[in-house]
Rosetta silent file (secondary structure, phi, psi, omega in degrees, C-alpha in Angstrom):
SEQUENCE: MDYKFYHYTLEDFDDTGFGCSYRNIQTILSAFKKYYQDIEIPNIRKILEYFNKDYTNISNKKDLWIEPYHISQYLKNKFNINFNNTLYIINDNDINKILKTDIDVYLLNKSYNKSEFNELLTLFKNHFIKSKLPIVIDNGIYSYCIGKIDDTMVTIIDPHTTSNNNVIKTKKIDFIKTSFWMIYIPTNY
SCORE:     score description
SCORE:     0.000 S_00000001
   1 L     0.000   87.649 -177.713   -7.839   13.758   -0.331 S_00000001
   2 L  -116.548   42.172  173.751   -5.852   16.929   -0.023 S_00000001
   3 L  -113.583  173.041 -177.402   -2.485   15.533    0.969 S_00000001
   4 L   -78.700  138.727  177.061    0.589   14.975   -1.199 S_00000001
   5 L  -105.199  132.960 -177.950    0.717   11.893   -3.424 S_00000001
   6 L  -103.808  145.675 -178.380    4.100   10.274   -4.048 S_00000001
   7 L  -149.079  174.170  179.317    5.142    8.527   -7.254 S_00000001
   8 L   -49.812  146.293  171.441    8.194    7.302   -9.141 S_00000001
   9 L    72.523    3.743  174.260   11.167    9.661   -9.674 S_00000001
  10 H   -67.999  162.092  176.935   10.290   12.211   -6.997 S_00000001
  11 H    61.293   28.282  177.850   13.120   13.592   -4.836 S_00000001
  12 H    57.745   40.771 -177.472   15.552   13.224   -7.715 S_00000001
  13 L  -137.566  121.724 -179.239   15.545    9.445   -7.314 S_00000001
  14 L   -88.402  100.295  178.803   14.702    6.952  -10.057 S_00000001
  15 L  -110.083   19.965 -179.707   12.780    4.152   -8.379 S_00000001
  16 L   -57.328  129.121  176.634   10.880    3.141  -11.510 S_00000001
  17 L    94.232  -11.016  178.694   10.057   -0.558  -11.437 S_00000001
  18 L  -146.061  -11.543 -168.835   10.557   -1.188   -7.713 S_00000001
  19 L   -94.243    6.829 -173.231    9.596    1.847   -5.627 S_00000001
  20 H   -59.230  -43.868 -179.062    5.796    1.716   -5.571 S_00000001
  21 H   -67.960  -35.036  176.213    5.485    0.415   -1.992 S_00000001
  22 H   -64.105  -42.117  178.167    8.031    2.956   -0.746 S_00000001
  23 H   -66.586  -33.509  175.713    6.038    5.720   -2.413 S_00000001
  24 H   -64.946  -37.740  175.087    2.871    4.347   -0.801 S_00000001
  25 H   -57.674  -47.134 -178.918    4.571    4.685    2.588 S_00000001
  26 H   -63.960  -38.832  178.128    5.251    8.337    1.805 S_00000001
  27 H   -64.484  -43.899  177.321    1.664    8.918    0.660 S_00000001
  28 H   -60.235  -44.297  179.856    0.296    7.365    3.863 S_00000001
  29 H   -66.765  -30.829  175.207    2.653    9.529    5.919 S_00000001
  30 H   -63.471  -43.549  176.330    1.545   12.590    3.948 S_00000001
  31 H   -66.738  -41.118  178.490   -2.064   11.885    4.982 S_00000001
  32 H   -58.571  -45.224  179.416   -0.921   11.130    8.543 S_00000001
  33 H   -64.546  -42.716 -177.366    0.866   14.499    8.678 S_00000001
  34 H   -65.496  -41.177 -169.769   -2.112   16.371    7.220 S_00000001
  35 H  -108.224  -19.828 -169.902   -4.772   14.901    9.502 S_00000001
  36 L  -127.796  -45.728 -173.164   -3.201   13.492   12.637 S_00000001
  37 L  -153.524  133.832  178.926    0.338   14.463   13.593 S_00000001
  38 L   -75.367  109.521 -177.863    2.948   16.897   12.341 S_00000001
  39 L  -128.779  165.934  170.635    5.829   14.666   11.281 S_00000001
  40 L   -93.990  125.386  179.310    8.710   14.820    8.879 S_00000001
  41 L   -81.970  119.996 -178.465    8.076   12.548    5.911 S_00000001
  42 L   -67.053  146.167  175.523   11.276   10.610    5.210 S_00000001
  43 L   -74.876  166.760 -174.404   12.681   10.730    1.710 S_00000001
  44 H   -61.679  -32.599  179.317   12.823    7.512   -0.268 S_00000001
  45 H   -62.520  -40.780  178.796   16.543    7.023    0.420 S_00000001
  46 H   -65.827  -39.540  179.783   15.894    6.942    4.180 S_00000001
  47 H   -68.263  -44.130  176.921   13.070    4.442    3.764 S_00000001
  48 H   -58.294  -41.859 -179.016   15.190    2.238    1.486 S_00000001
  49 H   -64.407  -33.541  177.079   18.003    2.362    4.031 S_00000001
  50 H   -58.817  -42.288 -177.182   15.619    1.189    6.757 S_00000001
  51 H   -84.387  -29.708 -179.052   14.986   -2.010    4.794 S_00000001
  52 L  -157.406  102.190 -176.829   18.485   -2.479    3.385 S_00000001
  53 L   -57.239  -25.479 -176.714   21.425   -0.322    4.470 S_00000001
  54 L  -101.725   27.933 -172.631   23.335   -1.472    1.368 S_00000001
  55 H   -59.353  -29.015 -177.925   20.530   -0.673   -1.115 S_00000001
  56 H   -69.502  -19.029 -178.859   22.807    1.332   -3.443 S_00000001
  57 H   -96.485    3.011 -179.843   24.879   -1.780   -4.173 S_00000001
  58 L   -86.518  119.024 -176.486   21.970   -3.998   -5.186 S_00000001
  59 L   -82.955  -36.144  177.753   22.018   -4.447   -8.944 S_00000001
  60 L   -88.992  100.787 -174.791   18.722   -6.320   -9.315 S_00000001
  61 H   -61.204  -21.546  177.006   16.258   -3.659   -8.226 S_00000001
  62 H   -64.133  -22.371  176.366   13.536   -6.303   -7.809 S_00000001
  63 H   -69.026  -12.631  178.527   15.453   -7.402   -4.714 S_00000001
  64 H   -91.030   -6.870 -179.378   14.407   -4.086   -3.176 S_00000001
  65 L   -56.738  143.749  170.503   10.679   -4.818   -3.509 S_00000001
  66 L  -128.965  163.198 -177.116    8.640   -4.777   -0.327 S_00000001
  67 L  -120.061  174.288 -178.415    5.065   -5.883    0.298 S_00000001
  68 H   -52.452  -36.130  177.330    2.221   -4.613    2.503 S_00000001
  69 H   -58.577  -42.689  179.520    3.525   -6.555    5.502 S_00000001
  70 H   -65.584  -37.872  175.065    6.808   -4.620    5.281 S_00000001
  71 H   -58.951  -45.843 -178.516    4.867   -1.358    5.027 S_00000001
  72 H   -61.994  -40.883 -179.595    2.990   -2.278    8.204 S_00000001
  73 H   -66.307  -43.242  179.020    6.200   -3.056   10.071 S_00000001
  74 H   -61.421  -51.504 -176.076    7.846    0.183    9.015 S_00000001
  75 H   -67.012  -32.182  175.594    4.859    2.378    9.920 S_00000001
  76 H   -69.922  -48.437 -176.397    4.393    0.608   13.261 S_00000001
  77 H   -67.864  -38.342 -174.349    8.081    0.798   14.222 S_00000001
  78 H   -92.948  -29.690 -172.289    8.678    4.374   13.076 S_00000001
  79 H  -132.056    5.913  178.347    5.304    6.076   13.634 S_00000001
  80 L    56.056   37.900  176.078    3.333    3.741   15.929 S_00000001
  81 L   -93.895  114.288  178.489    0.570    3.227   13.360 S_00000001
  82 L   -71.693  169.274 -170.101   -1.223   -0.035   14.124 S_00000001
  83 E  -156.178  166.293  170.190   -2.420   -2.199   11.284 S_00000001
  84 E  -131.518  120.834  172.631   -4.382   -5.089    9.904 S_00000001
  85 E  -103.746  132.653 -179.879   -2.747   -7.200    7.187 S_00000001
  86 E  -147.390  176.896  179.527   -5.077   -9.416    5.223 S_00000001
  87 E  -127.063  149.747  166.120   -5.537  -11.143    1.870 S_00000001
  88 E  -119.944  115.412 -170.990   -8.149  -11.171   -0.836 S_00000001
  89 E  -114.285  128.530  176.344   -7.824  -14.476   -2.682 S_00000001
  90 L   -90.280  -45.043  177.186   -9.498  -15.368   -5.986 S_00000001
  91 L  -146.376  168.028 -174.277   -8.008  -18.871   -6.325 S_00000001
  92 H   -60.043  -29.417  179.438   -5.490  -21.115   -4.540 S_00000001
  93 H   -69.104  -15.800 -179.734   -2.665  -20.193   -6.934 S_00000001
  94 H   -58.627  -30.113 -178.509   -2.838  -16.595   -5.736 S_00000001
  95 H   -57.484  -30.706  179.972   -0.697  -17.515   -2.740 S_00000001
  96 H   -67.859  -11.477  178.998    2.261  -17.884   -5.134 S_00000001
  97 H   -82.313   -9.857  174.673    2.057  -14.127   -5.815 S_00000001
  98 L   -81.668  111.317 -170.382    3.332  -13.420   -2.306 S_00000001
  99 L   -94.058  -33.203 -170.186    7.032  -13.086   -3.039 S_00000001
 100 L  -126.967   -2.014 -172.563    8.728  -11.985    0.173 S_00000001
 101 L  -118.640  138.659  173.916    6.352  -12.466    3.067 S_00000001
 102 L   -66.997  126.500 -176.580    5.445  -15.544    5.049 S_00000001
 103 L   -56.497  -27.003 -178.636    1.752  -16.139    4.388 S_00000001
 104 H   -57.870  -31.327 -179.367    1.162  -16.686    8.114 S_00000001
 105 H   -67.830  -26.104  176.567    1.430  -12.939    8.788 S_00000001
 106 H   -84.467  -25.439 -177.060   -1.574  -12.396    6.540 S_00000001
 107 H   -87.153   -1.139  174.689   -3.511  -15.292    8.002 S_00000001
 108 L   -63.976  -30.172  177.096   -3.359  -13.918   11.550 S_00000001
 109 L  -108.739  173.132  177.774   -6.435  -11.924   10.589 S_00000001
 110 L   -63.798  135.385  169.799   -9.413  -12.941    8.518 S_00000001
 111 L  -105.432  163.786 -172.503   -8.647  -13.336    4.837 S_00000001
 112 E  -124.839  144.975  173.719  -11.312  -12.966    2.172 S_00000001
 113 E  -115.676  179.187 -173.800  -12.225  -14.922   -0.935 S_00000001
 114 H   -56.984  -36.818 -179.765  -14.310  -13.953   -3.949 S_00000001
 115 H   -72.427  -12.759  179.708  -17.591  -14.973   -2.294 S_00000001
 116 H  -107.353   18.058 -176.329  -16.737  -12.674    0.639 S_00000001
 117 H   -58.353  -40.853 -179.473  -15.941   -9.607   -1.445 S_00000001
 118 H   -61.828  -32.895  175.103  -18.850   -7.609   -0.036 S_00000001
 119 H   -64.737  -44.392  177.564  -17.469   -8.227    3.455 S_00000001
 120 H   -63.530  -43.049  178.357  -14.081   -6.893    2.355 S_00000001
 121 H   -59.283  -42.173  176.590  -15.751   -3.907    0.720 S_00000001
 122 H   -62.579  -41.098  176.316  -17.551   -3.178    4.003 S_00000001
 123 H   -58.151  -46.584  179.242  -14.218   -3.395    5.848 S_00000001
 124 H   -62.189  -48.385 -177.936  -12.747   -0.817    3.453 S_00000001
 125 H   -63.030  -40.997  177.674  -15.748    1.519    3.674 S_00000001
 126 H   -63.929  -35.978  175.990  -15.781    1.316    7.484 S_00000001
 127 H   -57.221  -47.794 -176.536  -12.097    2.169    7.526 S_00000001
 128 H   -73.803  -15.363  171.015  -12.746    5.412    5.643 S_00000001
 129 H   -69.950  -36.420 -175.768  -15.590    6.328    7.992 S_00000001
 130 H   -95.621  -23.720 -168.726  -13.061    6.300   10.853 S_00000001
 131 L  -138.144  152.507  174.684   -9.798    7.237    9.114 S_00000001
 132 L  -105.696    4.884  179.638   -8.342    9.433    6.400 S_00000001
 133 L   -82.192  135.504  178.967   -5.283    7.208    5.913 S_00000001
 134 L   -64.835  158.151  173.554   -5.100    5.297    2.627 S_00000001
 135 E  -101.005  143.204  176.268   -5.228    1.496    2.403 S_00000001
 136 E  -102.583  133.433  171.585   -2.495   -0.344    0.473 S_00000001
 137 E  -122.967  141.566 -174.735   -3.338   -3.115   -1.986 S_00000001
 138 E  -145.201  124.285 -178.681   -0.642   -5.150   -3.736 S_00000001
 139 L   -98.840   14.395 -179.239   -1.147   -7.939   -6.275 S_00000001
 140 L    92.041  -10.170  176.869    2.476   -9.118   -6.235 S_00000001
 141 L  -125.481  -46.869 -178.276    3.375   -6.906   -9.201 S_00000001
 142 L  -121.822  143.026  177.323    1.807   -3.504   -8.515 S_00000001
 143 E  -122.111  132.720 -178.013    1.139   -1.726   -5.245 S_00000001
 144 E  -132.123  162.580  165.917   -1.445    1.056   -4.918 S_00000001
 145 E  -104.111  143.069  169.203   -3.117    3.135   -2.253 S_00000001
 146 E   -97.511  125.134  179.351   -6.887    3.302   -2.046 S_00000001
 147 E   -99.057  -30.145  178.342   -7.958    6.839   -1.188 S_00000001
 148 E  -154.895  156.487  178.507  -11.747    6.398   -1.372 S_00000001
 149 E  -155.927  146.515  169.720  -14.203    3.632   -2.113 S_00000001
 150 L  -140.274 -163.915 -175.138  -17.934    3.086   -2.462 S_00000001
 151 L   -68.037  -22.639 -174.158  -20.143    0.305   -3.818 S_00000001
 152 L  -121.867  -23.879 -173.886  -19.265    0.935   -7.458 S_00000001
 153 E  -133.014  153.436  176.743  -16.043    2.972   -7.695 S_00000001
 154 E  -132.268  136.599  175.243  -12.594    3.111   -6.110 S_00000001
 155 E   -98.322  118.774 -176.358  -10.153    6.010   -6.128 S_00000001
 156 E  -103.928  135.775  169.602   -6.620    4.715   -6.593 S_00000001
 157 E  -101.062  109.894 -169.595   -3.435    6.607   -5.795 S_00000001
 158 L  -104.359  108.316 -178.836   -1.060    5.129   -8.354 S_00000001
 159 L   -79.401   -1.946 -174.331    2.680    5.551   -7.679 S_00000001
 160 L   -84.093   28.080  179.162    3.637    3.898  -11.009 S_00000001
 161 L  -124.616  163.457  176.131    3.754    7.197  -12.854 S_00000001
 162 L  -112.863   15.985 -177.859    6.376    9.894  -13.186 S_00000001
 163 L  -133.519  137.703  176.226    3.859   12.735  -13.406 S_00000001
 164 H   -62.028  -24.278 -176.379    1.639   14.369  -10.804 S_00000001
 165 H   -70.955  -20.313 -173.853   -1.103   14.496  -13.442 S_00000001
 166 H  -112.091   14.773 -173.858   -1.571   10.711  -13.567 S_00000001
 167 L   -77.444  -42.677 -176.679   -1.485    9.729   -9.894 S_00000001
 168 E   -91.019  126.224  179.110   -5.227    9.750   -9.103 S_00000001
 169 E  -134.171  136.622  175.029   -7.341    7.244  -11.000 S_00000001
 170 E  -105.894  126.847 -177.098  -10.976    6.319  -10.554 S_00000001
 171 E  -128.769  158.726  173.148  -11.812    2.740  -11.453 S_00000001
 172 E   -67.685  153.901 -175.920  -14.832    0.496  -11.271 S_00000001
 173 L   -59.076  -22.771  177.802  -14.965   -1.712   -8.194 S_00000001
 174 H   -60.802  -21.669  175.208  -14.115   -4.727  -10.392 S_00000001
 175 H   -54.846  -39.247  178.325  -10.525   -3.441  -10.348 S_00000001
 176 H   -87.017  -44.736 -171.839  -10.364   -4.793   -6.800 S_00000001
 177 H   -60.757  -31.344 -171.599  -12.932   -7.579   -7.055 S_00000001
 178 L  -101.151   13.847 -178.939  -11.272   -9.475   -9.910 S_00000001
 179 L  -135.622  152.724  171.394   -7.684   -9.591   -8.646 S_00000001
 180 L   -69.808  143.195  177.013   -5.699  -11.103   -5.785 S_00000001
 181 E  -143.005  135.332  160.281   -4.506   -8.563   -3.178 S_00000001
 182 E   -89.066  137.496 -170.071   -2.205   -8.423   -0.187 S_00000001
 183 E  -130.216  137.246  172.107   -3.711   -5.646    1.924 S_00000001
 184 E  -119.612  125.367  177.486   -2.460   -3.216    4.566 S_00000001
 185 E  -124.339  117.412  173.848   -5.038   -1.243    6.567 S_00000001
 186 E   -68.511  136.924 -169.629   -3.896    1.285    9.177 S_00000001
 187 L  -115.689  -10.968 -176.161   -6.138    0.759   12.213 S_00000001
 188 L  -111.306   18.577  177.237   -5.579    3.404   14.859 S_00000001
 189 L  -141.051    0.000    0.000   -6.260    6.599   12.898 S_00000001
């Protein structure tokens, strides 16, 4: 993973508390630029404007949150990156953690439950055999990129920091296995 990782407060913009998914878009585009196509990575203001032209006038920054489905739409519309949106569900109440997206967009593809975790893990590992683009996982509160994964460990690109030193974190696979996730997987690179 030798592309640029994006996190809160870059580009002289304080997006602490709401900008994680926007920063994940930039991280994915950084990998896309490094490995597939020379593009200009939009700054966070341009990405925010795509979703809400009046973003500077929104006082409740939580209203600016986006989820993996929105990431998929942006990357498809702007960069023609195809996608798979899916869910990993631990229990029925997890659906309530989807705040802004109609659940049907996630159910177009197979969703996974706790007993199917190994299937989901295989999906992730197969993705990284074919692609160098990160996967986005979002539990309704925090959004991360997965940069690498194996049977026991996952490398997380964490945008919830204001320092380059704390962006990459290696966690045990239970970090994914024991939580609900909305998931975005780029599929054509």
